[in-house]
Backbone atoms as SQL, in Angstrom:
CREATE TABLE atoms (id INTEGER PRIMARY KEY, chain TEXT, resi INTEGER, resn TEXT, atom TEXT, x REAL, y REAL, z REAL);
INSERT INTO atoms VALUES
  (1, 'A', 1, 'MET', 'N', 74.324, 92.693, 101.276),
  (2, 'A', 1, 'MET', 'CA', 74.271, 91.418, 100.598),
  (3, 'A', 1, 'MET', 'C', 72.906, 91.206, 99.938),
  (4, 'A', 2, 'GLU', 'N', 71.832, 91.581, 100.682),
  (5, 'A', 2, 'GLU', 'CA', 70.476, 91.446, 100.142),
  (6, 'A', 2, 'GLU', 'C', 70.294, 92.322, 98.905),
  (7, 'A', 3, 'GLU', 'N', 70.845, 93.508, 99.004),
  (8, 'A', 3, 'GLU', 'CA', 70.725, 94.441, 97.884),
  (9, 'A', 3, 'GLU', 'C', 71.448, 93.887, 96.657),
  (10, 'A', 4, 'ARG', 'N', 72.581, 93.310, 96.888),
  (11, 'A', 4, 'ARG', 'CA', 73.369, 92.724, 95.796),
  (12, 'A', 4, 'ARG', 'C', 72.617, 91.557, 95.162),
  (13, 'A', 5, 'LEU', 'N', 72.035, 90.710, 95.972),
  (14, 'A', 5, 'LEU', 'CA', 71.238, 89.585, 95.467),
  (15, 'A', 5, 'LEU', 'C', 70.035, 90.094, 94.672),
  (16, 'A', 6, 'SER', 'N', 69.431, 91.137, 95.160),
  (17, 'A', 6, 'SER', 'CA', 68.278, 91.719, 94.479),
  (18, 'A', 6, 'SER', 'C', 68.679, 92.244, 93.099),
  (19, 'A', 7, 'ARG', 'N', 69.828, 92.923, 93.027),
  (20, 'A', 7, 'ARG', 'CA', 70.316, 93.420, 91.736),
  (21, 'A', 7, 'ARG', 'C', 70.631, 92.275, 90.795),
  (22, 'A', 8, 'LEU', 'N', 71.252, 91.231, 91.335),
  (23, 'A', 8, 'LEU', 'CA', 71.577, 90.066, 90.508),
  (24, 'A', 8, 'LEU', 'C', 70.301, 89.396, 89.986),
  (25, 'A', 9, 'GLU', 'N', 69.292, 89.305, 90.838),
  (26, 'A', 9, 'GLU', 'CA', 68.019, 88.730, 90.408),
  (27, 'A', 9, 'GLU', 'C', 67.392, 89.570, 89.293),
  (28, 'A', 10, 'THR', 'N', 67.481, 90.880, 89.441),
  (29, 'A', 10, 'THR', 'CA', 66.948, 91.777, 88.411),
  (30, 'A', 10, 'THR', 'C', 67.691, 91.570, 87.093),
  (31, 'A', 11, 'ILE', 'N', 69.004, 91.461, 87.176),
  (32, 'A', 11, 'ILE', 'CA', 69.817, 91.231, 85.976),
  (33, 'A', 11, 'ILE', 'C', 69.461, 89.893, 85.335),
  (34, 'A', 12, 'VAL', 'N', 69.330, 88.861, 86.162),
  (35, 'A', 12, 'VAL', 'CA', 68.979, 87.529, 85.649),
  (36, 'A', 12, 'VAL', 'C', 67.598, 87.572, 84.983),
  (37, 'A', 13, 'GLU', 'N', 66.633, 88.235, 85.625),
  (38, 'A', 13, 'GLU', 'CA', 65.290, 88.340, 85.047),
  (39, 'A', 13, 'GLU', 'C', 65.335, 89.066, 83.706),
  (40, 'A', 14, 'TYR', 'N', 66.131, 90.127, 83.654),
  (41, 'A', 14, 'TYR', 'CA', 66.269, 90.880, 82.409),
  (42, 'A', 14, 'TYR', 'C', 66.835, 89.983, 81.309),
  (43, 'A', 15, 'HIS', 'N', 67.886, 89.244, 81.641),
  (44, 'A', 15, 'HIS', 'CA', 68.504, 88.363, 80.648),
  (45, 'A', 15, 'HIS', 'C', 67.566, 87.229, 80.237),
  (46, 'A', 16, 'GLU', 'N', 66.815, 86.708, 81.178),
  (47, 'A', 16, 'GLU', 'CA', 65.834, 85.668, 80.844),
  (48, 'A', 16, 'GLU', 'C', 64.775, 86.218, 79.883),
  (49, 'A', 17, 'LYS', 'N', 64.352, 87.459, 80.142),
  (50, 'A', 17, 'LYS', 'CA', 63.379, 88.097, 79.254),
  (51, 'A', 17, 'LYS', 'C', 63.980, 88.283, 77.863),
  (52, 'A', 18, 'MET', 'N', 65.225, 88.727, 77.797),
  (53, 'A', 18, 'MET', 'CA', 65.902, 88.918, 76.510),
  (54, 'A', 18, 'MET', 'C', 66.034, 87.586, 75.763),
  (55, 'A', 19, 'ILE', 'N', 66.390, 86.538, 76.493),
  (56, 'A', 19, 'ILE', 'CA', 66.521, 85.210, 75.882),
  (57, 'A', 19, 'ILE', 'C', 65.170, 84.752, 75.334),
  (58, 'A', 20, 'SER', 'N', 64.122, 84.970, 76.103),
  (59, 'A', 20, 'SER', 'CA', 62.778, 84.589, 75.666),
  (60, 'A', 20, 'SER', 'C', 62.382, 85.346, 74.396),
  (61, 'A', 21, 'GLU', 'N', 62.670, 86.644, 74.365),
  (62, 'A', 21, 'GLU', 'CA', 62.371, 87.446, 73.177),
  (63, 'A', 21, 'GLU', 'C', 63.177, 86.957, 71.974),
  (64, 'A', 22, 'MET', 'N', 64.442, 86.634, 72.205),
  (65, 'A', 22, 'MET', 'CA', 65.286, 86.129, 71.117),
  (66, 'A', 22, 'MET', 'C', 64.746, 84.801, 70.594),
  (67, 'A', 23, 'GLN', 'N', 64.290, 83.943, 71.500),
  (68, 'A', 23, 'GLN', 'CA', 63.716, 82.663, 71.074),
  (69, 'A', 23, 'GLN', 'C', 62.465, 82.891, 70.227),
  (70, 'A', 24, 'ASP', 'N', 61.650, 83.869, 70.633),
  (71, 'A', 24, 'ASP', 'CA', 60.460, 84.198, 69.843),
  (72, 'A', 24, 'ASP', 'C', 60.851, 84.710, 68.456),
  (73, 'A', 25, 'HIS', 'N', 61.870, 85.565, 68.409),
  (74, 'A', 25, 'HIS', 'CA', 62.334, 86.090, 67.122),
  (75, 'A', 25, 'HIS', 'C', 62.897, 84.967, 66.246),
  (76, 'A', 26, 'ILE', 'N', 63.625, 84.069, 66.856),
  (77, 'A', 26, 'ILE', 'CA', 64.187, 82.934, 66.110),
  (78, 'A', 26, 'ILE', 'C', 63.064, 82.071, 65.551),
  (79, 'A', 27, 'LYS', 'N', 62.036, 81.821, 66.361),
  (80, 'A', 27, 'LYS', 'CA', 60.898, 81.029, 65.891),
  (81, 'A', 27, 'LYS', 'C', 60.217, 81.728, 64.721),
  (82, 'A', 28, 'THR', 'N', 59.992, 83.037, 64.866),
  (83, 'A', 28, 'THR', 'CA', 59.369, 83.803, 63.788),
  (84, 'A', 28, 'THR', 'C', 60.222, 83.751, 62.526),
  (85, 'A', 29, 'THR', 'N', 61.524, 83.925, 62.688),
  (86, 'A', 29, 'THR', 'CA', 62.435, 83.871, 61.546),
  (87, 'A', 29, 'THR', 'C', 62.403, 82.497, 60.887),
  (88, 'A', 30, 'ASN', 'N', 62.399, 81.448, 61.682),
  (89, 'A', 30, 'ASN', 'CA', 62.330, 80.092, 61.126),
  (90, 'A', 30, 'ASN', 'C', 61.019, 79.870, 60.373),
  (91, 'A', 31, 'ASP', 'N', 59.918, 80.382, 60.920),
  (92, 'A', 31, 'ASP', 'CA', 58.627, 80.267, 60.233),
  (93, 'A', 31, 'ASP', 'C', 58.663, 81.001, 58.894),
  (94, 'A', 32, 'GLU', 'N', 59.230, 82.206, 58.908),
  (95, 'A', 32, 'GLU', 'CA', 59.332, 82.981, 57.670),
  (96, 'A', 32, 'GLU', 'C', 60.236, 82.279, 56.661),
  (97, 'A', 33, 'MET', 'N', 61.328, 81.691, 57.140),
  (98, 'A', 33, 'MET', 'CA', 62.228, 80.953, 56.245),
  (99, 'A', 33, 'MET', 'C', 61.508, 79.761, 55.626),
  (100, 'A', 34, 'GLY', 'N', 60.682, 79.093, 56.411),
  (101, 'A', 34, 'GLY', 'CA', 59.901, 77.975, 55.882),
  (102, 'A', 34, 'GLY', 'C', 58.973, 78.432, 54.769),
  (103, 'A', 35, 'SER', 'N', 58.338, 79.580, 54.980),
  (104, 'A', 35, 'SER', 'CA', 57.453, 80.134, 53.952),
  (105, 'A', 35, 'SER', 'C', 58.237, 80.513, 52.705),
  (106, 'A', 36, 'ILE', 'N', 59.391, 81.104, 52.903),
  (107, 'A', 36, 'ILE', 'CA', 60.234, 81.495, 51.770),
  (108, 'A', 36, 'ILE', 'C', 60.687, 80.267, 50.997),
  (109, 'A', 37, 'LYS', 'N', 61.091, 79.225, 51.712),
  (110, 'A', 37, 'LYS', 'CA', 61.514, 77.991, 51.044),
  (111, 'A', 37, 'LYS', 'C', 60.372, 77.402, 50.226),
  (112, 'A', 38, 'THR', 'N', 59.165, 77.433, 50.777),
  (113, 'A', 38, 'THR', 'CA', 57.997, 76.930, 50.053),
  (114, 'A', 38, 'THR', 'C', 57.770, 77.738, 48.780),
  (115, 'A', 39, 'GLU', 'N', 57.887, 79.055, 48.887),
  (116, 'A', 39, 'GLU', 'CA', 57.717, 79.918, 47.716),
  (117, 'A', 39, 'GLU', 'C', 58.795, 79.648, 46.669),
  (118, 'A', 40, 'ILE', 'N', 60.025, 79.418, 47.112),
  (119, 'A', 40, 'ILE', 'CA', 61.116, 79.130, 46.179),
  (120, 'A', 40, 'ILE', 'C', 60.841, 77.834, 45.433),
  (121, 'A', 41, 'VAL', 'N', 60.382, 76.817, 46.146),
  (122, 'A', 41, 'VAL', 'CA', 60.047, 75.544, 45.494),
  (123, 'A', 41, 'VAL', 'C', 58.945, 75.770, 44.462),
  (124, 'A', 42, 'SER', 'N', 57.946, 76.566, 44.821),
  (125, 'A', 42, 'SER', 'CA', 56.854, 76.861, 43.899),
  (126, 'A', 42, 'SER', 'C', 57.367, 77.607, 42.667),
  (127, 'A', 43, 'LEU', 'N', 58.247, 78.581, 42.878),
  (128, 'A', 43, 'LEU', 'CA', 58.818, 79.328, 41.757),
  (129, 'A', 43, 'LEU', 'C', 59.649, 78.426, 40.856),
  (130, 'A', 44, 'ARG', 'N', 60.432, 77.537, 41.448),
  (131, 'A', 44, 'ARG', 'CA', 61.229, 76.603, 40.648),
  (132, 'A', 44, 'ARG', 'C', 60.328, 75.717, 39.802),
  (133, 'A', 45, 'THR', 'N', 59.245, 75.247, 40.393),
  (134, 'A', 45, 'THR', 'CA', 58.293, 74.412, 39.654),
  (135, 'A', 45, 'THR', 'C', 57.674, 75.202, 38.502),
  (136, 'A', 46, 'ASP', 'N', 57.266, 76.433, 38.789),
  (137, 'A', 46, 'ASP', 'CA', 56.684, 77.275, 37.741),
  (138, 'A', 46, 'ASP', 'C', 57.682, 77.534, 36.620),
  (139, 'A', 47, 'LEU', 'N', 58.931, 77.806, 36.978),
  (140, 'A', 47, 'LEU', 'CA', 59.958, 78.044, 35.964),
  (141, 'A', 47, 'LEU', 'C', 60.223, 76.798, 35.130),
  (142, 'A', 48, 'GLN', 'N', 60.245, 75.643, 35.767),
  (143, 'A', 48, 'GLN', 'CA', 60.451, 74.394, 35.029),
  (144, 'A', 48, 'GLN', 'C', 59.292, 74.146, 34.069),
  (145, 'A', 49, 'ASN', 'N', 58.070, 74.396, 34.536),
  (146, 'A', 49, 'ASN', 'CA', 56.901, 74.239, 33.667),
  (147, 'A', 49, 'ASN', 'C', 56.962, 75.201, 32.488),
  (148, 'A', 50, 'LEU', 'N', 57.374, 76.433, 32.741),
  (149, 'A', 50, 'LEU', 'CA', 57.514, 77.417, 31.674),
  (150, 'A', 50, 'LEU', 'C', 58.569, 76.979, 30.670),
  (151, 'A', 51, 'LYS', 'N', 59.686, 76.482, 31.167),
  (152, 'A', 51, 'LYS', 'CA', 60.755, 75.990, 30.293),
  (153, 'A', 51, 'LYS', 'C', 60.247, 74.833, 29.430),
  (154, 'A', 52, 'ASP', 'N', 59.538, 73.899, 30.050),
  (155, 'A', 52, 'ASP', 'CA', 58.989, 72.764, 29.304),
  (156, 'A', 52, 'ASP', 'C', 58.017, 73.234, 28.227),
  (157, 'A', 53, 'ASP', 'N', 57.152, 74.191, 28.580),
  (158, 'A', 53, 'ASP', 'CA', 56.200, 74.727, 27.605),
  (159, 'A', 53, 'ASP', 'C', 56.919, 75.406, 26.442),
  (160, 'A', 54, 'MET', 'N', 57.973, 76.155, 26.754),
  (161, 'A', 54, 'MET', 'CA', 58.742, 76.828, 25.701),
  (162, 'A', 54, 'MET', 'C', 59.419, 75.813, 24.786),
  (163, 'A', 55, 'GLU', 'N', 59.949, 74.739, 25.363),
  (164, 'A', 55, 'GLU', 'CA', 60.592, 73.706, 24.556),
  (165, 'A', 55, 'GLU', 'C', 59.572, 73.019, 23.653),
  (166, 'A', 56, 'LYS', 'N', 58.386, 72.725, 24.186),
  (167, 'A', 56, 'LYS', 'CA', 57.333, 72.108, 23.373),
  (168, 'A', 56, 'LYS', 'C', 56.913, 73.044, 22.249),
  (169, 'A', 57, 'SER', 'N', 56.775, 74.325, 22.579),
  (170, 'A', 57, 'SER', 'CA', 56.378, 75.314, 21.581),
  (171, 'A', 57, 'SER', 'C', 57.434, 75.420, 20.481),
  (172, 'A', 58, 'ALA', 'N', 58.692, 75.417, 20.865),
  (173, 'A', 58, 'ALA', 'CA', 59.777, 75.482, 19.879),
  (174, 'A', 58, 'ALA', 'C', 59.764, 74.241, 18.994),
  (175, 'A', 59, 'ALA', 'N', 59.511, 73.087, 19.587),
  (176, 'A', 59, 'ALA', 'CA', 59.455, 71.851, 18.806),
  (177, 'A', 59, 'ALA', 'C', 58.288, 71.899, 17.824),
  (178, 'A', 60, 'ARG', 'N', 57.148, 72.427, 18.257),
  (179, 'A', 60, 'ARG', 'CA', 55.990, 72.557, 17.359),
  (180, 'A', 60, 'ARG', 'C', 56.302, 73.506, 16.211),
  (181, 'A', 61, 'ARG', 'N', 56.939, 74.638, 16.525),
  (182, 'A', 61, 'ARG', 'CA', 57.281, 75.598, 15.472),
  (183, 'A', 61, 'ARG', 'C', 58.241, 74.975, 14.471),
  (184, 'A', 62, 'THR', 'N', 59.204, 74.215, 14.969),
  (185, 'A', 62, 'THR', 'CA', 60.148, 73.543, 14.077),
  (186, 'A', 62, 'THR', 'C', 59.412, 72.547, 13.195),
  (187, 'A', 63, 'TRP', 'N', 58.494, 71.794, 13.772),
  (188, 'A', 63, 'TRP', 'CA', 57.724, 70.820, 12.998),
  (189, 'A', 63, 'TRP', 'C', 56.894, 71.525, 11.929),
  (190, 'A', 64, 'ILE', 'N', 56.242, 72.628, 12.295),
  (191, 'A', 64, 'ILE', 'CA', 55.427, 73.387, 11.340),
  (192, 'A', 64, 'ILE', 'C', 56.300, 73.933, 10.214),
  (193, 'A', 65, 'ALA', 'N', 57.449, 74.510, 10.570),
  (194, 'A', 65, 'ALA', 'CA', 58.350, 75.052, 9.549),
  (195, 'A', 65, 'ALA', 'C', 58.835, 73.946, 8.621),
  (196, 'A', 66, 'THR', 'N', 59.187, 72.806, 9.170),
  (197, 'A', 66, 'THR', 'CA', 59.646, 71.674, 8.358),
  (198, 'A', 66, 'THR', 'C', 58.531, 71.201, 7.433),
  (199, 'A', 67, 'THR', 'N', 57.324, 71.134, 7.947),
  (200, 'A', 67, 'THR', 'CA', 56.181, 70.706, 7.134),
  (201, 'A', 67, 'THR', 'C', 55.926, 71.693, 5.998),
  (202, 'A', 68, 'ILE', 'N', 55.989, 72.986, 6.287),
  (203, 'A', 68, 'ILE', 'CA', 55.781, 74.004, 5.254),
  (204, 'A', 68, 'ILE', 'C', 56.849, 73.900, 4.174),
  (205, 'A', 69, 'VAL', 'N', 58.092, 73.734, 4.580),
  (206, 'A', 69, 'VAL', 'CA', 59.181, 73.598, 3.605),
  (207, 'A', 69, 'VAL', 'C', 58.976, 72.347, 2.760),
  (208, 'A', 70, 'ALA', 'N', 58.568, 71.253, 3.386),
  (209, 'A', 70, 'ALA', 'CA', 58.339, 70.009, 2.639),
  (210, 'A', 70, 'ALA', 'C', 57.205, 70.182, 1.640),
  (211, 'A', 71, 'ILE', 'N', 56.110, 70.819, 2.049),
  (212, 'A', 71, 'ILE', 'CA', 54.984, 71.048, 1.138),
  (213, 'A', 71, 'ILE', 'C', 55.402, 71.963, -0.005),
  (214, 'A', 72, 'ALA', 'N', 56.145, 73.021, 0.314),
  (215, 'A', 72, 'ALA', 'CA', 56.628, 73.935, -0.729),
  (216, 'A', 72, 'ALA', 'C', 57.527, 73.198, -1.707),
  (217, 'A', 73, 'SER', 'N', 58.362, 72.322, -1.204),
  (218, 'A', 73, 'SER', 'CA', 59.248, 71.537, -2.069),
  (219, 'A', 73, 'SER', 'C', 58.439, 70.621, -2.982),
  (220, 'A', 74, 'ILE', 'N', 57.425, 69.983, -2.440),
  (221, 'A', 74, 'ILE', 'CA', 56.571, 69.102, -3.249),
  (222, 'A', 74, 'ILE', 'C', 55.860, 69.906, -4.333),
  (223, 'A', 75, 'ILE', 'N', 55.310, 71.059, -3.956),
  (224, 'A', 75, 'ILE', 'CA', 54.624, 71.913, -4.931),
  (225, 'A', 75, 'ILE', 'C', 55.598, 72.369, -6.009),
  (226, 'A', 76, 'ALA', 'N', 56.802, 72.766, -5.591),
  (227, 'A', 76, 'ALA', 'CA', 57.809, 73.197, -6.568),
  (228, 'A', 76, 'ALA', 'C', 58.153, 72.064, -7.521),
  (229, 'A', 77, 'ASN', 'N', 58.324, 70.858, -7.010),
  (230, 'A', 77, 'ASN', 'CA', 58.635, 69.708, -7.872),
  (231, 'A', 77, 'ASN', 'C', 57.485, 69.410, -8.826),
  (232, 'A', 78, 'ILE', 'N', 56.246, 69.532, -8.366),
  (233, 'A', 78, 'ILE', 'CA', 55.086, 69.312, -9.239),
  (234, 'A', 78, 'ILE', 'C', 55.050, 70.365, -10.338),
  (235, 'A', 79, 'LEU', 'N', 55.283, 71.633, -9.960),
  (236, 'A', 79, 'LEU', 'CA', 55.291, 72.706, -10.961),
  (237, 'A', 79, 'LEU', 'C', 56.405, 72.506, -11.979),
  (238, 'A', 80, 'ILE', 'N', 57.564, 72.114, -11.503),
  (239, 'A', 80, 'ILE', 'CA', 58.681, 71.856, -12.421),
  (240, 'A', 80, 'ILE', 'C', 58.313, 70.724, -13.372),
  (241, 'A', 81, 'ALA', 'N', 57.716, 69.669, -12.837),
  (242, 'A', 81, 'ALA', 'CA', 57.325, 68.532, -13.684),
  (243, 'A', 81, 'ALA', 'C', 56.268, 68.951, -14.694),
  (244, 'A', 82, 'LEU', 'N', 55.338, 69.813, -14.298),
  (245, 'A', 82, 'LEU', 'CA', 54.286, 70.259, -15.215),
  (246, 'A', 82, 'LEU', 'C', 54.814, 71.218, -16.275),
  (247, 'A', 83, 'LEU', 'N', 55.818, 71.973, -15.943),
  (248, 'A', 83, 'LEU', 'CA', 56.361, 72.958, -16.881),
  (249, 'A', 83, 'LEU', 'C', 57.364, 72.360, -17.856),
  (250, 'A', 84, 'ARG', 'N', 57.805, 71.166, -17.635),
  (251, 'A', 84, 'ARG', 'CA', 58.735, 70.525, -18.564),
  (252, 'A', 84, 'ARG', 'C', 57.989, 70.179, -19.846),
  (253, 'A', 85, 'PRO', 'N', 58.667, 70.387, -20.983),
  (254, 'A', 85, 'PRO', 'CA', 58.005, 70.062, -22.260),
  (255, 'A', 85, 'PRO', 'C', 57.885, 68.579, -22.512);
């Protein structure tokens, strides 16, 4: 009976050790997940900022192109007016 109790105690100790190790691994995994989530939020912010910058840049290019076309049109109209007899 004593021997059986001793074996059971050994088994229980082993399982307690395994549970403790699993808890440590779970904690480590949760910490790593927290870090990953933080990085994902940072990446999303960076991507949104990049998107905003690209949209602003596209709007500026459109404005510049429109301005150039308008100036060219004005110059063309002036030249046409000057070339008329």
